[in-house]
N, C-alpha and C positions, 0 to 999 in steps of 0.2 A: 662671130666676134666673141672673144673670151671676156667674161665679166667676173670681178672678184666678189662682189657683194650682192648681186641681183640675179636671180634666175627667172628667165621669162620662157613661157611656152607659147608658141604661135600655132594656132589651129586654123588652117585654111579650109574653108568650105565653099565650093563653087560648083553649082550644078552644071554650068556651061562647060566647065573643064572636063566633067565626067560624062557628058551627054553623048549619045550616039546618033542624035537627030541631025547632025550636020554641023558645019562650022558656024560660029557666031563671033561677032566683033565684041571684044571686051574692052571697055574704056577704063584706063587707070584711074583710081580714086585720087582726087585732088587733096594733097596734104594741107592741114591747117598750119599757119605760121603766126608768129607773135613778135612783138617788139618788147625787148627786155631793157629796163633802165634802172638807174640807181645813183647814189651819191657817195663819194669818197671823202672822208674827213681825216686830216686836213686837205683842202684842195691843192695847196702849194706843194704837196708831196709829189704831184705829177705822176701818180701811180699808173701802172699798166694793169689792165683788167683782162683776164683770159677766160674764155668760155670753152669748156671741154665736155666731151662724153668719153668715148674710148680714145679719141684723138683730139687735137686742138681744132676747134670750130672757127673761132675768130678771136681777135684781140683788138683793144682800143685803149688809148690813153685818156685819163679823165681830164676834164676842163680845169685849168690851173686857177680859175677864179671861182667857179661855182662848185667844182668837184664832180659835176655830172658826167655820165657816160651812157651809151645806148648801143644795143645790137638790134639789127632789123632782119626780118625774114628768117626767123629761127623756128624750125619745126617744133611742134609740141613734143615734150619728153622730159627726161630727168638729166640734169647737167651739173657740173661742178664749176662754180665761179671762183676764180683764183685772183687775188690782188697782191701785187708786189710793188714795192717802192724802196728806193735807196735810203738806208738809215732807219727803216721800219721793219717790223716783223711781218712775215707773209701771213695772209688770211685765206682760208678755204671755206666755201659755203656751198652746201648741197641745195639745189633749187629744183622745183617741179614746175614746168611751164605747161599750163592747161587752160590759159586764157590768152586772148589776142594781145592784151597789154599786161605785162608782168613787171611789177615794181619790186625791186630787191631791197628797198629801204636804204638806210645809211650804214656804211661799213666804216667803223672807227679804227684807225691804225694806231698801234702802240710803238713808241720810240724804241729802237733796237739799242742794247740788248733787252728784249722784253722778257716776260716770264716764259713764253714759249716761242719756239721757232720750228715750224714744220717743214721738212725738206723732202720733196717728192720729185720724181723725174718729170721732164717737160711733157712727155706723151702719156701721162698716167690716166687711168680711168677713175671712176668714183672711188673714194678712199675712206677708210675709217676716220672719224672726226676726233681729234684730240681736244679735250677741254683744258681749261687753265688748271695749274697745279694748286691744290688746296691743302693747307696745313691744318689738320683737324685737331691737333693737340701739340704739346711741346715735344712729344716723342716720335711722332709719325708724320711723314709727308705723303699725301694721297695724290696720285695721278690718275685722272679719269679718261678712259677711252670709250667712245660710243660707236656702236656698230649698227648698220642699217638692216643686217640680217643676223639670225641666230648663228653663233660661232661654236665650233667644236672646241670645248675648253681645254682638252688635253693637247691638241695641236697648237693652240695659241700659247699655252704655257711653255711648250717646247720651243716655240718660235720667238719668244720674248726675251730680251736681254738688255743689259745696261753697260755702257762704257764710261768710266771704269766699272768693274763689277762691284755691286753694292750688296754686301752680305745681309741676310735677314729679309730679303724682299718677299712679299706675300701677295697673292692674287685673290681678289674677292669679286665674284660674278654677281651682278644684279640683273635679273631677267624680268623685264616688265611685261612683255607679251611675246607671242610667237612671231607676230608680224613686225614689231618694232626692233627686235633683235636684242635689246638691252644694252648694258654697258659693263665694262671691266674697271675695277679700281685696283691700281697697283700701289701697294702700301710699302713704303721704304723707310727704314729707321732714319730719323732726322739727323742723328749724329754722323752717319755716313754720307748723307745727302749734302750737308753743309760743310763737309770736310774737303770738298774738291771744288775748283773754280768752274768746272763744266761737266755736265752729265748728259749723255746721249742715250735715249731709250729707243731701241730698234725692235720693230715687229717684222719678222721675215715673211716672205711671200709663201713660205711653206704652211702658214696658218690656213685652216680650212673652215668653211661653213659646215653646218650640220648636213648639208646636201652634197658635200664632197668637193665643191668648187674652191679653188685657191685664190690668192691675191695675185695681181699682175706684177708686183714689184715689192721691194722692202720699203717700209715706212719708218721715218726717223723723227724723233722729237728731241730738241736740244734745249737745255735749261742752264742758266747761269746763276748758281746759288750765291746768296750774299754770305760769303765766308766769315764776315765779321760777327755773324750771329752764332758761330760755332761754340764759343765758350758758354754762352747762355743756354744753348740747346743741350750741350753736354751735361751741364750741371743739373738741368731739369729732367733730362732723360735718365740719368743714372741714379741721382741721389739728392737728398737734402741733408744738410749738416747742422748740428748744434754743438758748440757755439757757431753761429753763422758768420760769414765773411765780413770783416770790419767791426765786429763787436768788441767793445772795451769793457773794462772792469769785470772780467770773468773771474768767478771764484776759483781759488787755487785747488779746491777739492773737486772741481767739476770733472765729469766724464765727457768723452767725445762720443756723440751719438750720430750714426750715419744711417739713413733710411734709403734703401734701394728700391727702384721700380722694377727690377728684373731679378730673376733667380741668378745669384752670382756664384761663380767658381770661387769658393771661399779662400782657398789657398792662394789664388792669384791676387785677391784683395789684400790679404795680410802681408804678402811678399812685396807689393808695390805701394803700400801706404807708409809714408815716412813723416816724422815730426821733428822740427828744428826750432829751438835747441832740443837736444836729445832728451827723450823721456821714455822710460821703459813701459811699453804697452802690454796689456793682457786683453785678449779678444774674446767676446761673448756674443754668440749669434742667437737671434730669436726671430719670431714672426709677429707682425702687427696684430692688433685685436681683430681687424677685419680679415686677416689672413692673406691679403693680396700684396703685402710688402714685406721685404726682408730687412731686419734691423741689426746693425752691428754696434755694440757698445764697447768702447775702448776705455778700460780702466787702467790708471797709471799706478805703478808700484809705489810711488810716493807723491805727495802733493806737488803741483807745479810751482815754479818760482813766481814770486810777486813781481809786479811791474815789468813784465817780460812780454815781448812780442813773439808769438808762436806762429809758425807756418806749417800747415798740414798739406802734404803733396800727395796727389793721386797720380801715379805714373801710368804710361800707356800700356803696360803689361796687364793691367786689370781687365777682366773679361767676364761676360755672362756665361751661363751654362750652355747656351747655344752659340758660343764663340763670337759674340759681338764684343769687339775690343774698344777700349777708350781711345779715340783717335788722337787726342792731344792731352798733355798733362793739365791737371786742374789743381789750383792752389786756393786755399782758404786761409785767411790770416785773422787772428784774434789777439787781444792783449789782456793779460791778467790784471787784477786790481792792484792798486799801489800799495807797497809796503816800504815806506820810507821812514827814516828818522826825521821827524818833524823839526826838532831842535836838538842841538848838541853843543857842548862846550868842552874844551876850547875850540874856537873856530879855526878853520884852515888858514894859516898865515898869521895867526895872532902872535904878537911879540911881547905881550905884557901879562902872561899867565903867572899867577902867583904860585909859589913853590908848593904850598899846601892846599891849593884849591882843588876840590874833587872834580872828576870828569862826570858830566851829566849828559844823558841821552833820553830824549822824549819821542814817543811815537803813538799813533792811534791804535796800533795792534799790541796785543799782550806778548811780550818777548819771553821765550823760554830761557830761564836763567842758566841752565847747564850749557845750552848751545852758545849763549853769550860769552861765558867763561872760555869756551873753546875757540870762539871766533875772535876774541879780543887779544891784542898783543901790543906792547909798547917797546920802542927802542930809543935810547939805551934802556935796559931793564930797570924796573922799580920794585922795591921790596914792599911787603905787607899790604898787598892788594886785597881789598874786600869789596864784594859786589852786593848792592842792596837793591831790591825790587820795590818800588814805591808807586804811589798814585798821586797825580797832580790834576785835579778836576777830571776832565774826560780823557786826559792823556795818561799813558803808562810811562813811568820814568825808571831808568836804571841809573844809579849813582855809584861811581867807582871811587872808593876812598883809598888812599895810598900814603906811603911814607913821603917825606919831603923830597922834592926834586932839586936838582942842582941849579943855582941861580945862573942867569945869562947862558943857558944851554939850549941846544936844539933837540927836539924830541919828535918822534913819529908814532902815531897811533894807527893801527890797522884793524878794521872789523871786516873779516872776510865773509864769503858766501856760505859758510857753514852755519851762519846765524839762522835760527828758526823762530817762528811764532809758536805759541802754545798749540795751535791747530796743525802744526807741521809744515806750514808754508815757508818757502825759502826766499831770502832777499835776492833781488836780481843782480846787484853789482856791489863790489866791495867799497868801503869808505876808508879814506886815508886823511889823517889830520897831521899837518906839519906845523909846529908852533915853537916858540921860544919862551923860556921862562924870563921873568923880569929881573932887572937889576934892582936891588932893594932901595936904591936912592931915587930911582926915576919917578915913582908915584908922588914923592914929595914936591916935585917940580910941576905938578898939574896946574893948568891955568883955566880960567873961564873963557872958552873960545866961542860961546854962543851969545849972540847979541839980542835976538828976539825970536819969537815963534808964534804960530797960529794953529789952532785957536788958543787964545791966551785968557779966555774967560770961561770958567766952568759953570757959570750960571745961565748965560744965554745959549740955548741949544743951536746946533748947526744942522744942515741937511745931511741926509744919509749918503749923499754922493759928493760931499765936500772934500777937497784935498787938504792935507796937512803940510805946513812948510816950516822949515827951521833956517834962520839966517845967522851965519857965522861972522865973527868980526875979523877973521883972516882966513886965507886960503887953507883948505884942509885936504887930507888924503881921503878921497871918496871911499875906497875899499874899507879903510879902518872905521869909517862912520857907518856904512851900510851893514857891516858885519856885527855891529853892536846895537843896531836899532831894532826895537821891538814895539809891537802894539798889542795891548791886552784889553779885552778878549781878542784872541788871535784873528787876524784878517789878512789875506794875501795883499801885497802892495807892490808898487813899482817905484823905485827911487830915480828921480830925474834932477840933474844939475844944470845950472844956468851957464852953459858954454864952458869956458876955460877957467873961470875965476874960482869955481868950487866954493862960492860963498852962500848961495841960496839953494837949499835942498827942498824939492817938492815931493811929497809922499802921496802918490795917487793910489787909492784903494782899487784893486782889481775886481771887487764886487762890493755892492753897497754895504754900509754899516747897518747894524740892527737898529731899528727905531727905538726911541726912549731908552737908550743904553749909555752908560758912562764908560768911556775908553781912556786908557792911560798909555801915553807914549813915553818910552824909556830909551835913553841913549847912555849905554854903560861907559864907564871909564876905560881908558886905554886907547881911544881914538887920538889921532895926531894931526897937527898942522903940517903944512908943506915943509916947514923948517925944523920939524922934529919935536915941537912942544906937545905935551900930553894934555888932553882936554878933561875938564871935570865932568862928572855925570850930570845928566839932565832928566827930569821927569815932569810931565804936565798932563792934565786931564781935560776932557771935554765931554759934553753930553749931546746926543743926537735928538732931533725933533721926534715927537710921537707921530704915529700914523695918522694922516688927515687928508682930506680932499683939498687940492690946491685950486682946482677950477672944475666947473661942471655945467652942462646944458641938458635940459632947460634950467633957467635960474629959478631960485625960490621966489614965488609970487608971480611968475610969468603967466600971461594969458595968451589965448589963441595959439597954443602949442600944437604943432603938427601931430596928427594922429598916427602917422606911419614912420616918421623919421626916427632913427635910433638915438638913444641918449648917449652922452659922452661924459666919462669920468676921468679926471687926471689926478693922480695921487702924488704925494711928495716922496714916496718911496715905493719900491716894487711890491706888488700885492699878489697873493696867491689867487689865481683865477677860480679855483674850486671854492675857496672860502668866499670870494665875492659873490658867486652865484647862490650859495646857500645863505648869505647874509642880507641879500636885497629882497625887498617885498614891496608890492604895489597894493594900494587900497583906493578904489575897488580893485579886486584881483585881476590879473591878466595872464594869458596862457603863453606857451612857447617861448620861454625866456632863453635867449642865446647870448653868451658872452664872447666877444672877440677882442683879443689883445692886439694892440697896434704896434707893439714892440716885438722884435724878432727873437729876443732871448729872455728866458725866464727871469734872469737877474736884472732885467730892465723893464719888466712888466709894470709900467706906471700909467699907461693910457689904455682905456677900454671903451669899446662901443657895446651898448646893451640893446639888443634887438628883442622885440616882443610883438605879439599879435596886435592888430590895429586897435587903438583905443576908442572909447565911446565919445561921440561928438558932444561938445558943450557940457563937459563933465569935469568936476574938480577931483584931482588925484593927489595922493600923498605917497611919496617914495621914501622908504626908510632903509638906511644902511645901519645894521645892528652893530653894537659895540664889539661883538665877537669876531668881526672882520679882522683877518690876520695878514701881516706882511709875509714875505717868503720864508722868514725865520720862525714864524709862529707867534710873533708878538702882536697882541690884539690892539684894536683902536680904543677900546675901553668904554666909550660912550656912544650912544646912538646919534645918527645924523639924519635930519629930515628935510625933504624938499617938497614944497607944495606948488602946484600949478593947475591951470585949467585949459582944456583942449578947445580948439576952435569949432565953430558950427559946421 
């Protein structure tokens, strides 16, 4: 009988068979037999259990309730136990029967498609055992094959293949001892493994043991990779990128840095890397400080555009030095920091521009005066244009003085994308202003269209999250109002109107006001009612509350306070968590102070839990919040706040 993996030598010694003293009766030796049993999980699988040596010995179906099975009168020896069930992956188990009662334990079936599926002929003999596939890193998938005898490595390498062919496959032999045979690890690049829905690994019967015996048949292993993992595997296999995917507020002077995990064919990288919107790249290759990674720095011929979404594409033509190609395109997207004109006059659509009013543009970045003159244009043309660069608090201001415009005339101002900041950054999109100059008689007809407003008391402070509202005495044009409404110091806000009447305007701040700060709300002239009346300007001020605790636990003077429960602090305005941790102190001192914000956004951090190590029983404590505690804008509380309590026994 031919065997693939075991070589046996039978030596028969019998004096009776060789004797010349006459015939003798030789009684055959009685073979020892055993009972083989085990359990299949789950029992409802109704699995078929096959017992084989060189051929099929017996088969039985497991019990559908207990999962149990049993073979009787099985001679001692080495067998293969095979379990098959519909909807589950097949299982093979090599067993040695050398006791009268042999328990094979519990065989747990995996739902198909499982990680592995071993396909063998029905009449096979003992086979190599395939272990589960192990991903040892983000770049390599390891497939382990165990053998019961020492194998000839060259014949195994020649007999091993995958369908489809996976480039870059490597073999790593691990020999534990001469008798155990050892095992083979097949290492496959993860980018190729996860690029296909099905991988079949075949070990042909031409593979030999070191003793020259071959396999009885071809062995196959089928794997169904999770192809949804491919983009992640690709990105981690090939490279890391800075700026990373999804990053915002990227500096316009930034370089693109790509770190590769492989020796790359540099020309293929440069050819298959593209950037949109277009930017002129210069490529510089280097090696990391550890020497095991290749770095590509992409420097741009000029700064990137402000407030622009850039897409970096790595196409499939990119490859390593050993011809491992990128199997799918990879994109990374980042956005540069904002370069917007924060305020400008005249507003788009304004119909009351005075003929000698200068044009004003404010921004947080310093504008290059020469590029502004190049980017600015007005139609119809205007004489005697003079550009002045000024400063208004933290804002940079450009003021355009000009000769008198024509009354009751339409004008268009364009600031195109040639506008630059002083550091060379480009504006992302052009600005167009369409406006009309005023008839000199119209301002004299301005009426008081505002009936009341809130806050209307500059003495009593309001909370930092309070909305502002203005009530008009007749229906107004919402756009004409919103385009002339300002809050100083500047804070972003949303204007909301009461349905269709356009009488009540609610101004909701999109972020809290600064604590202990005076704000001025201004409504410039030129807004109109629905019947064409011009409204008079409006200005009013209010002051916000100083930073303070609105509630807290434990309370001042409380006794029997829990030694382990966290403290809770609620503030009237968002607080900087770092400042809170540095401003809070316990006496007697306590260790391991941890601050947890209960609000999801930094601009709403008003509720905090303060965790600390367990307090001492029956002890008086003093908690002090120092006056240096700041809100998210850096405005301090000013005075210390103290809480005294006593712990329980």
